[in-house]
N, C-alpha and C positions, 0 to 999 in steps of 0.2 A: 248751656252748661249746667246751671243749677236748676234743679227741679224738672229737668227735661229727661224724658225716657231715652235711654241710649240703646242702640242696636247692639245685641250681644256680640256680634262679630267684631265690633270695634273695641270691646272691653279687653281683649287680649293683646292690644297694642300693635297688631299687625295691619291695621287700617282696613279691615274688612277682607283680609286674605283668606286663604283656604283653611287655615287652622282654626277650629272652633274654640270658643271660650269654654272654660270649665263649667260643668253643670251647676256648681255652687255659685258661680258668678251670676248665672241666670236667675237663681233663686235668692237674690239679694233682698235685704230687709227694706229696701227702698231709700235708705239714707246713703248717699254717695258723696264722697269727697274726691276731687280730681286735682292732683298736683302736677301742673304742666311742666314741660321739658325745660323751660327757662327758669324754673323756681328752685331756689336753694333754701332749705329749712335747716336751721341749727337749733335743735331742741327736740323734745319728745312729742309724738302725735298720738292722739287717742280718739276713737270713734266707736259709736254703737252700731255702725253700719259698715260700709265698704270704703276702703281707702285705696285709690289707684294712684301709684307713684310713677310719674314719667320723668321727674327731675331728680334732684339730689337731696337726700335726708341724712343729716349728721345727728343721729339720735335714735331712740327706740320708737317703734311703731306698734301700737296695740289697737286691734279692731276686731270685729266679727269676721271680716274678710279683708285680705290684703292682696293686691296685685302689684307686683314690681314689674313695670314695663320693660321692654327690651333694651332701652337706652338708659334706664334709671339706675341710680346707685344709692344704696343704703349702707351707711357705716353705723351699725347699731343692731339691736336685737329686733326681730320681727316676730310678733306673737298674735295669732288669730286662730279662729276655728278652722278657717280655710285659707291657705297661703299658696299663691301661685307666683313663681319667680321666673321672669323672662330676662331680667337684667342681672345686676350684680349686688350681692349682699355680703358684707364683711361683718360677721357677728353671728349669734345663734338664731336659728329659726325654730319656732315652736308652733305646732298646729295639729289638730286632729287629722287634717288632710293637708299634705305638703306635695306640691307639684313643681318640679324643675323642668322648664321648657327648654327645647333645643337652643343653644346659644347662651344660656344662663350660666352664672358663676356664683357659687356659694363657698366662702371660706369661713368655716366655723362649725359649730355643732348643730345637728338637727335632731329635734325631739318630736316624735310623731306617732300617730296611730296607724296612718296609711301614708305611704310614700310612693310617688311615681317620678321616675327620672327618664326624660326623653333622651334619645340618642343625640349626642352633640352637646349635652349639658356637662358642666364641669363642677365637681364637688370635691372639696379638700377639707377633711375634718372627720368627725365621728358622727355616727348616726345611732340613735337608740330609741327604743319603744318602751316607755315607762310603764310600770305596773299600775301606777295610780294616774289615771287620765286627767285628774284635776290639775296636775302639774302643767298641762297644756293650755289651760284656760287663760284667755287674755285678761289682763288686769285693767278693767275699765271702771273708772270712778263713777258710780251711779249718782252720787251727790251733785256732780257737775252737769248732769243731763238737763237740757233745757227743753 
């Protein structure tokens, strides 16, 4: 689980099925945090790498890359350079690249440079592409980095 190289086909939450992981997932920084399906987090999450959520988060998620798995739920804002949603997000999504996979659900605003919505995804809210891309940058506290 920790420090182990993960096959890219399992990173998209489909257990190695036919749908490939996003290319940004494969180009991860090497720092990976996996929140399992039985985990419930109440509070904000922050990472300099990738956070893969398969459980429930009640709070904001800030990272370089965020994957919300197909059965995951996030009640809060998701901010990353690359965001892939396979599950449910209630709150805003901000990212340079935002991908909503088939079966995903987002209720809230999306701010992005690039947006891809697969057939079967559900999006309720507003979508906008800001002039100033710095609005999309995740707020990661460099002082906390270990």
